[in-house]
DRENZALUM-477534 format. One record per atom (N, C-alpha, C): residue in one letter; z, y, x. Coordinates in pm, whole numbers, plus 50000, padded with zeros to 5 digits. Each point is the difference from the previous one (the first is absolute). Layout:
<nodes>
aZYX;...
</nodes>
This chain:
<nodes>
m508854691949826;m500095009750104;m500665013149946;q501015004750071;q500705012249956;q499145012150022;t499965008649901;t499275013150013;t500985011250019;k499515010450062;k500825011750026;k500385007049869;a501235005149995;a500405008349886;a499195013050007;p499615005149885;p499215012549997;p500755011350070;l499295007650081;l500515011850066;l498865009050034;i499925011849935;i498855008550021;i500375011350098;g499135002650094;g500155010750094;g499205012149952;m500685011449991;m499325012249954;m500025010350112;i498815004750034;i499795008750116;i499395013149955;g500615011350040;g499415013349983;g499965006750137;a499085009350015;a499885006750131;a501045010950016;m500355006649893;m500885011950006;m501234997649912;e501085006750035;e501244998849921;e499785003949857;i499185009949973;i499755004449862;i499394989049917;e499344989950068;e499414989149927;e500974988249973;t501124999550074;t500934988649988;t501375003749954;e500405012650011;e501375003549969;e500354997749852;g499025001849914;g500214997349858;g500214985449970;l499424991250081;l500284985449986;l501354996450056;r500295004750119;r501264996950063;r501195004849917;a499835011249931;a501105005549922;a500354991249878;k499044991749957;k500234991349885;k500364985650037;m500124997450131;m500364986550046;m501524997849992;t500354987649978;t501434996149999;t500214988650101;d501304997150027;d500334989250094;d499295002150134;v500055012050052;v499235004150112;v500634996850131;t499184994950094;t500404999150143;t498825006450077;e500355005850117;e498965006650080;e500104996750147;e498875000150065;e499964998650146;e498775007350047;t500025003250130;t498875006850064;t499344990250094;v498704998149985;v499244991050088;v498805008050048;s499825000250134;s498915007650061;s499925014349950;g501145006149983;g500105013749957;g499775002549853;i499804989449921;i499755001249854;i501244995149924;r500415007649904;r501174996249917;r499524991049887;f500544988049991;f499684990749895;f501194999049906;t499735001649871;t501054999449897;t499714987849913;k500944990549998;k499874987949925;k500985000549881;g499514995549883;g500885000149884;g499234996049874;l500475004849887;l499344997149875;l499435012849941;l498734999349957;l499385010949927;l499614994749860;e500565005849898;e499784995049864;e500394985049991;g501004996250082;g500494986650003;g499174990550082;f498955004750066;f499114991450076;f500265001950152;p500074988950078;p500265001350142;p498895007450076;t500335010650067;t499035008450069;t500515004450136;v499055003350086;v500285006850127;v499135012550001;t500565011750023;t499265012249996;t500075006950138;a498925005650047;a499985007050128;a499045011550000;t500335010450072;t499085011150029;t499454998150140;c498744996250004;c499434995550128;c499625011550096;g499715012049944;g499395010450081;g498515000349977;v499395010950039;v498595002249969;v499074993150101;g498984993749951;g498934994250084;g500014984849999;k498864994750048;k499764985749992;k500944991750091;v500275004950117;v500904992350093;v501404999349943;a500535011449951;a501325000249942;a500084990449881;a498985000249917;a499904991549882;a499974985150037;a499194996750100;a499904986050042;a501294995150061;l500675008750080;l501294996150056;l501014996549895;c500035008449895;c500954997949891;c499664987449923;a498754998349967;a499574988049923;a500344986950073;e499744999950132;e500284988150077;e501504997050002;a500845010350009;a501464998049995;a500414995049863;m499415005349895;m500344995349864;m499724984649990;i498914995550057;i499624986349990;i500844990850091;l500155004150129;l500624991050097;l501555000749994;r500555011549974;r501465001150001;r500594996949863;y499315005149894;y500574998349865;y499354989249916;g498874994950046;g499364989149929;g499515003749859;v499525012349985;v499555004549866;v498894990949952;t499964998149870;t498984991649936;t498805008249949;a500115013350002;a498925008949963;a500295013650059;l498935008350018;l500155013150052;l499305009749901;l500695011549977;l499365010549923;l500105012950077;n498815006050022;n499935013150062;n499915010349885;t500975009149994;t500085009349892;t500065014250049;g499475009649929;g500055013950045;g498875008049941;v499535009750084;v499005009749954;v498724998950077;a498955006149949;a498694999250068;a499125011349958;g498945002150073;g498975009549963;g498994993049909;g499605006649893;g499044993849909;g498575001950048;l499194989249985;l498605000650041;l499104997449880;a500404991449910;a499144996349886;a499835011749906;k498825001549944;k499725010849902;k500964998749880;g500485011349956;g500835000249883;g501484998950025;l500394995850118;l501454998950029;l500605013850018;v501215001449946;v500715012550011;v501414997150053;v500705010250041;v501364998550053;v500874992949896;g500774990150046;g500874992249914;g499404987349948;d498694998350008;d499364987649965;d500424988850098;v499794987549964;v500444988850080;v498774992050042;v499964996450128;v498974990850055;v500704987550046;l499474988549956;l500494987150042;l498854993150079;a500384994550116;a498954994550087;a499634985849958;d498704997849980;d499534986349995;d499584995550143;f499595010050081;f499734997450140;f500535011550082;v500264997450128;v500355010550095;v499034999250118;v499725011950059;v499125000850114;v500575009950102;q499644998450123;q500345009550105;q498765008250033;h499985012249946;h498795007950011;h499745005250144;d501024999450084;d499815004450141;d499854988650098;m499864987949948;m499704988450086;m498484999150022;d499555001750121;d498565001450017;d499554993950133;t499464988149993;t499384993750118;t498504998349972;s499445009949923;s498584999149968;s499125000850121;a500445005850108;a499225000450124;a499684985850054;l500804990449955;l499784986050039;l499224992249894;g499555007049900;g499194994049896;g500834995549879;d501285003349996;d500854996449888;d499875010249889;p500274996249873;p500075009849895;p501235008850022;v499895012949961;v501145008750007;v501174994549915;g501174999950057;g501184994949928;g500344985650028;l499134992950069;l500264985750028;l501264998750085;i500914991049954;i501244997950072;i499804988350093;s500075002550127;s499784989750101;s501024989049982;g499554987850016;g500874988149982;g500004995149858;l500145008749902;l499914995449862;l498544999549954;n499165008450061;n498585000449973;n499695003149853;i500785009349947;i499745004849863;i500195015150003;v499355006749905;v500185014449986;v501045003249894;k499834993949884;k500935002849889;k501004988149988;i501255003350007;i501064990049982;i500445000249855;p499954988149932;p500365000049860;p501525000249974;a500425008649906;a501394999249956;a500204987749909;d501254996549990;d500324988149920;d499755002849852;k499254991349937;k499625002449860;k501204999649903;a500924990950019;a501154999049909;a500865012750010;l500225004850121;l500755012550019;l499285011449937;l498695000650022;l499175010849948;l500075000049848;d499904988449939;d500074999249852;d501335005149948;t501114996450070;t501325004849958;t500135015050021;l499485005050112;l499995014550025;l499195007549895;t498884994449965;t499155006349899;t500715001449866;a500624989249959;a500775000149874;a501155010250009;a500675000750114;a501115009250020;a499525014449994;a498905002850070;a499475013750000;a499555004549862;r499334991049926;r499515003949869;r501155001449899;a501074992450021;a501185001249915;a500675013550012;t499875006450114;t500575013650021;t499175010849941;g498764996349953;g499105010149941;g499205007850099;l500064996650128;l499265007550104;l498564995350008;n499085009450022;n498604996150018;n499934991750129;t499404988249989;t500024990350112;t498614995450030;v499685000050130;v498694995450047;v500244988850103;i499204989749992;i500014989050095;i498835001850095;g500234999950130;g498925001750093;g500434998250142;t499045002450089;t500294998950147;t500835011250048;v501024997150078;v500815010350068;v499674999750147;a499615011450055;a499595001150138;a501115006150082;s500314993950114;s501045004850089;s499435003850137;g500665009650065;g499605004150134;g501015009250058;d500015001350130;d500955008850066;d499405014449998;l499835005149879;l499425013349980;l500455004649862;f500595012049992;f500285006349874;f498695006449954;v499364994449900;v498685004149957;v500115013649929;a499375010050059;a500015013449942;a498695006950024;d498924991950007;d498665005250030;d499034993249906;a499185008149930;a499074994549902;a499014989950061;a499565002750123;a499034990750062;a500634986550027;v501245000150045;v500694987250026;v500184992649867;k500445007149901;k500214994149865;k498684993649952;e498915007050010;e498704994749957;e499614987450078;r500295000550133;r499674988050082;r500784987949959;i501275001549970;i500854988649959;i499524994449868;v499635008949909;v499514995449871;v498664993050017;a499135005550080;a498684994150018;a500054986650067;q500874998550103;q500044987650075;q500814988949927;f501015003749929;f500924989749945;f500175000549851;g499445010049934;g500215001449856;g501495001749968;a500765006750081;a501445000849985;a500395009349887;a501144996549935;a500535008249891;a501055009750051;a500694996650113;a501015007950054;a500114998050150;c500585009950068;c500214998750145;c501415003850035;e500544992650100;e501335002350051;e500064994550141;m501204996950051;m500124997050145;m500744986950032;e500324991949897;e500834988350030;e499564986949928;g499465000949880;g499834988149919;g499204988850061;a498915003250068;a499164989950058;a500634993150121;a500865007150070;a500754993750110;a500994990149945;i500695003849895;i500964990949934;i499234988149945;g498855002849940;g499144989149951;g499584990350105;q499625005050120;q499604991750109;q501144990850046;v501185005650018;v501164992250040;v500314989349898;a499995004049868;a500314990349899;a498944988849993;y498745003950007;y498914990249994;y500084990350117;t500305005450116;t500074991550123;t501174989949987;n501085004049936;n501194991449988;n499994991849870;g498985001649919;g499914992049876;g501015004649894;v500345013150001;v500965005949902;v499245008649899;p500224997649873;p499335008349901;p500405014650014;f499055008949970;f500315014450011;f499285007849889;a500535011849977;a499345009249905;a500265014350050;v499135008949955;v500105014350038;v499915008349876;l500995008649983;l500075009549887;l500105013950056;r499075008649953;r499995014050044;r499845009549881;a500885009749996;a499855011149905;a499295011450071;i499095006649931;i499165010150061;i500765013150017;s500015005150126;s500725012350031;s499045011850027;d498734996450024;d498995010350029;d498644994049986;g498975008550010;g498644995749981;g499284995350125;g500784995150098;g499384995850126;g499625011550087;d500445012049961;d499715012250081;d501255005750056;g501184994349966;g501265004650053;g500545012849942;m499195006649916;m500375013149953;m501195000049904;e500204989049924;e501044999649901;e501204992250047;f499914993950119;f501034990050039;f501435005649997;s500245010950065;s501345005350008;s500585003449863;e499155004749908;e500475003649870;e500314988349911;f499244989450015;f500064989049902;f500514986750057;v500344999350130;v500464987450055;v501264994949930;g500875008949959;g501244996049931;g499694994049866;l499135006149924;l499604994549868;l499334986650016;a499104998850097;a499294987350018;a500974988950044;a500965003450092;a500954990150047;a500904995349880;d500395009249917;d500824996149882;d499244990249911;r498715002349986;r499224990749918;r499804986550063;s499854999850134;s499904987050067;s501314992149987;v501135007150005;v501324993349984;v500114995049859;k499575007749899;k500054995949862;k499234987049977;v498824999350054;v499164988049981;v500634988350080;t500505002650118;t500614989550078;t501174993749929;r500845007949941;r501174994949927;r499574991449883;e498995004649925;e499474992349889;e499404987150048;f499315000450115;f499424987950059;f501114989850034;v501085004550060;v501084991050042;v500684994149878;k500175007849893;k500544994949876;k499184988249949;r498685001450012;r499124989349946;r500034987850091;l500245002050131;l500174988350086;l501204991749963;g501015006749955;g501264992949963;g499984993249866;n498945002449922;n499924994049867;n499194987249998;
</nodes>
């Protein structure tokens, strides 16, 4: 039985998270699908499709589904920045998801646990272990402090201590952002391996975001490029 040639889809929410990847791609072709620009080519010699999905879970899911159905990607990587939740994390550190959760998914009034995804009937969606192992090796090769943990997503820019504490208490999350778990749900539903890489831009309070988002994005790009190099070896 013929297997698909490797093709990884890389998704960031903002241009600052993807422009550094796109700038290093060769043999590029582009098209716009559902208002999202998809750039297909080679990154570090490896076949990739890169897109800036826009902020939020719906935008992320729309992009991930297009990556799978139109381009036939064999894996998905969500890359970018996040707010740090785990103790000891500082700006520029890297969090790699072993699980993703949707912290704003709540049908607990019906007796469900908070975060339960209807239809899938799970709270935490597991990232692909092989991709996670490769990401971990890539992140550590760059010398960046790296933590593996749950990444929590929701349609909320977390900038409130009480919200931060709730997310940590309910899910044990290491970082929070607005797209990874939606991409994870689409990938999981379609049987496509996925991983989530986030560089910390603030402490989950939003106070440092504007100042350090560029630094964090550069670090996520650095780890992503090292990750892709390792996929090609």
